C-alpha positions as CSV (number, residue, x, y, z in Angstrom):
1,M,0.2,0.0,-0.3
2,A,1.4,3.3,-1.0
3,D,1.7,5.8,2.1
4,S,-1.0,8.0,2.6
5,I,-0.8,11.7,3.0
6,F,-1.1,11.4,6.6
7,T,1.7,8.9,6.6
8,K,3.4,11.4,5.1
9,I,3.1,13.8,8.1
10,I,3.8,11.4,10.1
11,K,7.1,10.7,8.6
12,G,7.9,14.7,8.1
13,E,7.7,14.2,4.2
14,I,4.9,17.0,4.0
15,P,5.0,19.9,7.1
16,S,2.0,20.1,9.2
17,H,0.9,22.3,12.5
18,K,1.7,19.1,15.3
19,V,0.0,19.7,18.5
20,Y,0.6,16.1,20.0
21,E,2.3,13.1,19.3
22,D,3.3,9.5,21.2
23,D,4.2,6.2,20.0
24,N,1.3,5.0,18.9
25,T,-0.8,8.2,17.6
26,F,0.1,11.8,16.1
27,A,-2.2,14.6,16.3
28,F,-2.5,17.7,13.9
29,L,-4.5,20.8,12.6
30,D,-6.9,20.4,9.8
31,I,-5.8,22.5,6.6
32,H,-9.3,22.9,6.4
33,P,-10.6,23.2,9.5
34,K,-14.4,23.2,10.2
35,T,-14.2,25.5,13.1
36,P,-10.6,27.3,14.2
37,G,-8.7,24.7,16.2
38,H,-9.8,21.5,14.4
39,V,-7.7,18.9,14.7
40,L,-7.3,15.4,13.0
41,V,-5.9,12.5,15.2
42,V,-4.5,9.2,13.0
43,P,-2.7,5.9,14.6
44,K,0.8,5.7,13.3
45,Q,0.3,2.8,11.6
46,Q,-1.7,3.2,8.1
47,I,-4.7,1.5,8.0
48,E,-7.6,2.7,5.9
49,S,-10.8,1.6,8.3
50,L,-10.9,2.8,11.6
51,W,-12.9,-1.0,12.3
52,D,-9.2,-2.5,11.2
53,V,-7.3,-0.8,13.5
54,P,-6.1,-3.0,16.2
55,D,-7.5,-3.1,19.7
56,K,-4.4,-1.4,21.2
57,D,-4.2,1.3,18.5
58,F,-7.9,2.0,18.8
59,E,-7.7,2.9,22.4
60,A,-4.6,4.9,21.8
61,L,-6.6,6.5,19.2
62,M,-9.5,7.3,21.8
63,I,-7.2,8.0,24.4
64,T,-5.5,11.1,22.3
65,S,-8.4,12.0,20.9
66,K,-9.8,12.7,24.2
67,K,-6.6,14.9,25.2
68,V,-6.7,16.5,22.3
69,A,-10.6,17.4,23.4
70,Q,-9.4,18.5,26.9
71,R,-6.8,20.5,25.3
72,I,-9.4,22.0,23.3
73,E,-11.7,22.7,26.3
74,E,-8.9,24.0,28.4
75,V,-7.7,26.4,25.3
76,M,-10.8,27.4,23.6
77,K,-13.5,27.5,26.1
78,P,-16.2,26.4,23.3
79,Q,-19.5,25.2,24.6
80,K,-18.9,21.8,22.9
81,V,-15.9,19.2,21.8
82,G,-16.7,17.4,19.0
83,L,-15.9,14.2,17.4
84,M,-16.2,12.9,14.2
85,V,-15.2,9.8,12.1
86,E,-16.6,9.9,8.4
87,G,-14.0,7.7,7.0
88,V,-13.5,9.3,3.7
89,G,-10.8,11.3,1.7
90,V,-7.7,9.5,3.3
91,P,-7.2,6.2,3.3
92,H,-5.7,6.3,6.9
93,A,-8.1,5.4,10.0
94,H,-8.6,9.2,11.5
95,V,-10.5,11.2,14.0
96,H,-11.9,14.5,13.7
97,V,-11.8,16.6,17.0
98,F,-12.9,19.7,17.0
99,P,-14.6,22.7,19.0
100,F,-18.2,24.2,18.2
101,N,-20.7,26.7,19.8
102,S,-23.6,25.5,17.5
103,L,-25.2,22.8,15.6
104,K,-24.9,24.7,12.6
105,E,-20.9,25.0,13.0
106,F,-20.8,21.3,13.9
107,H,-22.2,21.1,10.2
108,T,-20.3,23.1,8.8
109,I,-18.3,21.7,5.4
110,A,-15.1,23.5,5.2
111,D,-13.9,24.5,1.8
112,Q,-11.9,21.9,0.6
113,N,-10.4,24.0,-2.0
114,A,-9.5,27.1,-0.1
115,E,-5.9,28.2,0.8
116,P,-5.3,26.9,4.1
117,D,-4.1,30.1,6.4
118,H,-0.4,28.8,7.6
119,K,-0.2,31.7,9.8
120,A,-3.0,31.3,11.9
121,L,-3.0,27.3,11.8
122,A,1.0,28.2,12.8
123,A,-0.3,30.1,15.6
124,M,-3.5,27.6,17.0
125,A,-0.8,25.0,16.9
126,K,1.3,26.7,19.3
127,K,-1.9,27.4,21.4
128,L,-3.1,23.6,21.4
129,S,0.3,22.0,21.5
130,F,1.1,20.2,24.8
């Protein structure tokens, strides 16, 4: 299987705005965020379907997602922090963790063709990194 864009990010072949990393997971800002502070959490092992991720890696993915959500709550103080698994777009299991203050924000679909604001993303990564 060819390396996914997320695997290339984990390997450092593509730059990212990392907020967290441990032995099993990697968390970085989505370059097309639903809301500012939208983080993608991925297992370091590239597996396409979340349901095929081995239990130990699935547990690590959920623990990291919780840590990221708690960090978002602490730093950004949104009304809620959402979690979504949609499984399309990139053949590498991943979880979306993002702050939101309304159902409209929760259901926002970001423009995937917009030019990323790397200055804003870098500033956000600095705030959320732990």
